[in-house]
C-alpha positions as CSV (number, residue, x, y, z in Angstrom):
1,X,4.3,165.7,65.4
2,X,3.7,168.1,62.8
3,X,4.1,171.0,64.1
4,X,1.0,172.0,62.3
5,X,-1.9,170.5,60.9
6,X,-4.6,171.5,58.8
7,X,-8.5,169.5,60.0
8,X,-10.7,169.5,57.2
9,X,-13.4,166.9,57.7
10,X,-16.7,168.6,59.9
11,X,-16.7,166.0,62.3
12,X,-13.0,166.0,63.5
13,X,-13.6,170.2,63.4
14,X,-16.5,169.3,65.9
15,X,-14.5,166.9,67.9
16,X,-11.7,169.3,68.0
17,X,-13.4,172.1,69.3
18,X,-15.1,170.5,72.2
19,X,-13.7,172.1,75.5
20,X,-12.6,169.1,77.1
21,X,-11.3,167.3,74.0
22,X,-9.5,170.5,73.0
23,X,-8.0,170.4,76.9
24,X,-6.6,166.4,75.8
25,X,-4.9,167.5,72.7
26,X,-2.7,170.6,74.8
27,X,-2.0,167.9,77.3
28,X,-1.2,165.2,74.6
29,X,0.5,167.8,72.3
30,X,3.4,168.4,75.7
31,X,4.1,164.5,75.2
32,X,2.6,160.9,75.8
33,X,-0.1,160.0,78.3
34,X,-2.0,157.6,79.4
35,X,-5.8,158.1,80.4
36,X,-5.0,157.2,84.0
37,X,-2.7,160.3,83.7
38,X,-4.8,162.5,82.2
39,X,-7.5,162.3,84.3
40,X,-5.6,163.5,87.3
41,X,-5.2,166.3,85.3
42,X,-8.1,167.8,83.7
43,X,-10.5,166.0,87.2
44,X,-12.6,163.1,85.0
45,X,-12.6,160.1,85.8
46,X,-10.2,157.7,83.7
47,X,-13.5,156.2,82.0
48,X,-14.7,159.6,80.5
49,X,-11.2,160.7,79.5
50,X,-10.9,156.8,77.7
51,X,-14.1,158.3,76.1
52,X,-12.5,161.5,74.5
53,X,-9.4,159.9,73.4
54,X,-11.3,157.1,71.7
55,X,-13.5,160.0,69.8
56,X,-9.8,162.3,69.2
57,X,-8.2,158.8,67.9
58,X,-10.9,157.9,65.3
59,X,-10.8,161.7,63.4
60,X,-6.6,160.9,63.4
61,X,-6.0,163.9,65.9
62,X,-4.4,161.6,68.3
63,X,-2.3,158.6,68.2
64,X,-0.9,155.5,69.9
65,X,2.6,156.4,71.1
66,X,3.4,153.1,73.2
67,X,2.0,151.1,75.8
68,X,3.6,149.9,79.1
69,X,2.2,147.6,81.9
70,X,1.3,148.9,85.4
71,X,0.6,146.1,87.5
72,X,-2.3,143.6,85.3
73,X,-2.8,146.8,83.2
74,X,-1.5,147.4,80.0
75,X,-1.6,151.6,79.7
76,X,-2.2,152.9,76.0
77,X,0.2,156.0,76.5
78,X,-1.6,158.3,73.3
79,X,0.3,161.6,71.4
80,X,-1.3,164.2,69.3
81,X,-0.6,163.7,65.6
82,X,0.3,168.0,65.8
83,X,1.8,170.4,68.2
84,X,-0.9,172.8,66.9
85,X,-4.1,172.3,64.3
86,X,-6.1,174.5,62.1
87,X,-9.6,174.7,60.6
88,X,-9.8,174.6,57.1
89,X,-12.9,176.8,55.8
90,X,-13.4,173.1,54.3
91,X,-14.7,172.1,57.4
92,X,-17.8,174.7,56.5
93,X,-17.5,174.2,52.4
94,X,-21.1,175.2,51.8
95,X,-19.9,178.6,53.7
96,X,-16.6,179.2,53.3
97,X,-15.2,182.4,52.0
98,X,-15.2,182.7,48.3
99,X,-12.7,186.2,47.3
100,X,-13.4,185.4,43.8
101,X,-17.2,186.5,44.1
102,X,-15.7,190.5,44.4
103,X,-12.0,192.4,44.6
104,X,-11.3,195.0,46.4
105,X,-7.7,195.3,47.5
106,X,-8.8,197.9,50.2
107,X,-11.4,195.9,51.8
108,X,-10.1,194.6,54.6
109,X,-13.2,191.3,54.3
110,X,-11.5,190.6,51.2
111,X,-8.5,189.8,52.8
112,X,-9.9,187.7,55.5
113,X,-10.9,185.7,52.3
114,X,-7.6,186.0,50.9
115,X,-6.1,184.5,53.9
116,X,-8.7,181.3,54.5
117,X,-8.1,180.7,50.9
118,X,-4.3,180.6,51.4
119,X,-5.5,177.9,54.8
120,X,-7.5,176.2,52.2
121,X,-5.2,175.5,49.4
122,X,-2.0,175.4,51.8
123,X,-3.8,172.8,53.9
124,X,-4.7,170.4,51.2
125,X,-2.0,170.5,49.4
126,X,-0.2,169.5,52.7
127,X,-2.5,166.7,52.8
128,X,-1.8,165.3,49.5
129,X,2.0,165.5,49.8
130,X,1.7,163.4,53.0
131,X,-0.1,161.1,51.2
132,X,2.0,161.1,47.6
133,X,5.4,161.0,50.7
134,X,7.0,164.4,48.5
135,X,8.4,167.7,49.7
136,X,6.1,170.9,49.1
137,X,7.9,173.7,47.7
138,X,6.6,177.1,49.3
139,X,8.1,180.4,50.6
140,X,6.5,183.2,52.9
141,X,7.8,186.0,54.0
142,X,6.9,187.6,57.4
143,X,7.7,191.2,58.2
144,X,6.4,194.3,60.4
145,X,7.2,198.3,59.3
146,X,6.0,201.1,61.2
147,X,4.5,204.0,58.8
148,X,4.9,207.6,60.1
149,X,1.5,208.5,58.5
150,X,-1.2,207.6,56.4
151,X,0.4,209.2,53.1
152,X,3.7,206.8,53.5
153,X,1.3,203.8,54.0
154,X,0.0,204.9,50.9
155,X,3.1,205.6,48.9
156,X,4.4,202.1,50.1
157,X,1.1,199.9,48.9
158,X,2.2,201.7,45.6
159,X,5.4,200.7,45.2
160,X,4.8,197.1,46.2
161,X,2.5,196.9,43.9
162,X,4.5,198.1,41.1
163,X,7.5,195.9,42.2
164,X,5.2,193.0,42.4
165,X,3.6,193.5,39.2
166,X,7.0,193.7,37.2
167,X,8.6,190.4,39.0
168,X,5.0,188.7,37.4
169,X,5.3,190.1,34.0
170,X,9.2,189.3,34.0
171,X,8.7,185.6,35.0
172,X,5.4,184.8,33.8
173,X,5.8,182.1,31.5
174,X,1.9,181.1,30.5
175,X,3.1,178.6,27.5
176,X,6.0,176.5,29.3
177,X,5.1,173.0,29.1
178,X,6.0,171.5,32.3
179,X,5.7,174.7,34.2
180,X,3.4,174.9,36.9
181,X,1.4,177.3,37.9
182,X,1.6,179.4,41.8
183,X,-0.3,181.9,43.8
184,X,0.9,185.3,45.0
185,X,-0.7,186.4,47.7
186,X,1.1,189.9,49.8
187,X,-1.2,191.3,52.2
188,X,-0.7,195.0,54.4
189,X,-2.5,195.3,57.6
190,X,-2.4,196.8,60.9
191,X,-0.1,194.6,64.0
192,X,-2.8,193.0,66.1
193,X,-1.2,193.7,69.7
194,X,-0.8,191.4,72.1
195,X,-4.1,191.0,74.4
196,X,-3.1,191.5,78.0
197,X,-3.7,189.2,80.3
198,X,-5.7,189.7,82.8
199,X,-4.6,190.5,86.5
200,X,-4.4,188.1,88.9
201,X,-4.6,189.8,92.5
202,X,-3.3,188.1,96.0
203,X,-6.1,186.6,97.9
204,X,-6.6,188.4,100.4
205,X,-6.6,186.1,103.7
206,X,-9.4,186.7,106.3
207,X,-8.1,189.1,108.8
208,X,-8.0,186.9,111.8
209,X,-9.2,189.1,115.1
210,X,-7.2,188.0,118.5
211,X,-9.7,186.6,120.7
212,X,-10.6,188.4,123.4
213,X,-10.4,186.9,126.9
214,X,-13.3,187.3,129.5
215,X,-13.1,190.1,131.7
216,X,-11.7,189.0,135.6
217,X,-13.4,190.9,138.2
218,X,-11.8,191.2,141.1
219,X,-13.1,189.4,143.9
220,X,-14.8,192.3,146.4
221,X,-13.5,191.8,150.0
222,X,-16.1,191.3,152.5
223,X,-16.4,195.4,153.9
224,X,-14.7,195.3,157.5
225,X,-16.3,199.1,159.0
226,X,-13.8,200.1,161.6
227,X,-13.9,199.5,165.3
228,X,-16.2,196.3,164.3
229,X,-12.9,193.9,165.0
230,X,-13.1,196.0,168.8
231,X,-16.8,195.6,169.3
232,X,-16.2,191.6,168.3
233,X,-13.4,191.1,170.6
234,X,-15.6,193.0,173.8
235,X,-18.5,190.8,173.3
236,X,-16.1,188.3,173.4
237,X,-14.5,189.1,176.5
238,X,-17.9,189.4,178.4
239,X,-18.7,186.4,177.7
240,X,-16.2,185.0,179.2
241,X,-16.6,187.1,182.0
242,X,-20.2,185.7,182.7
């Protein structure tokens, strides 16, 4: 599996941008899996996952990693062809940026056009080198600096321009037979702060109020008037004497 690959074909770019297929690519970048294994992870029927996998395979975004028997069925284990993908400006060839249309060293849009051309050119070189089974000689320098002021930044850019220009003049050999042209791109731009993930509030459980037991009123005993028991006994005595 490649660390990163460039998508140049417009149809392959469209396939990779589909949300479900992009999710499948991410799952397969983590390791080989079958349609049945992926179905449970993405919440789709196995047949639907198989349909999307065939589309990805048709455009070279996934490939067969092996097969295994499961009961009476032979499962195909698929894997992503790269850990990550970059879409080349060639996928939008009619409207791709062209830094030669205008040159403005202080323009962020011109810097973006240079970056797009860098992706396009290096992607094409990688494709050609892979087909020829050859290596590709490249070099990149990535760093970060904090300027104390805008004046310091301007001074840095001046010195950087003078230094790189001096190196170009020193080593440039336009008449050398067998030499090969190389492109040099140097960029300075503000660092992008990492995007903060939205805070996930813990889900509040619904408050459960204790169930109120029905109030049980004490059963009222019949009221007995004072002397009632004596009168009752007197009536009984009179009945006996008759």
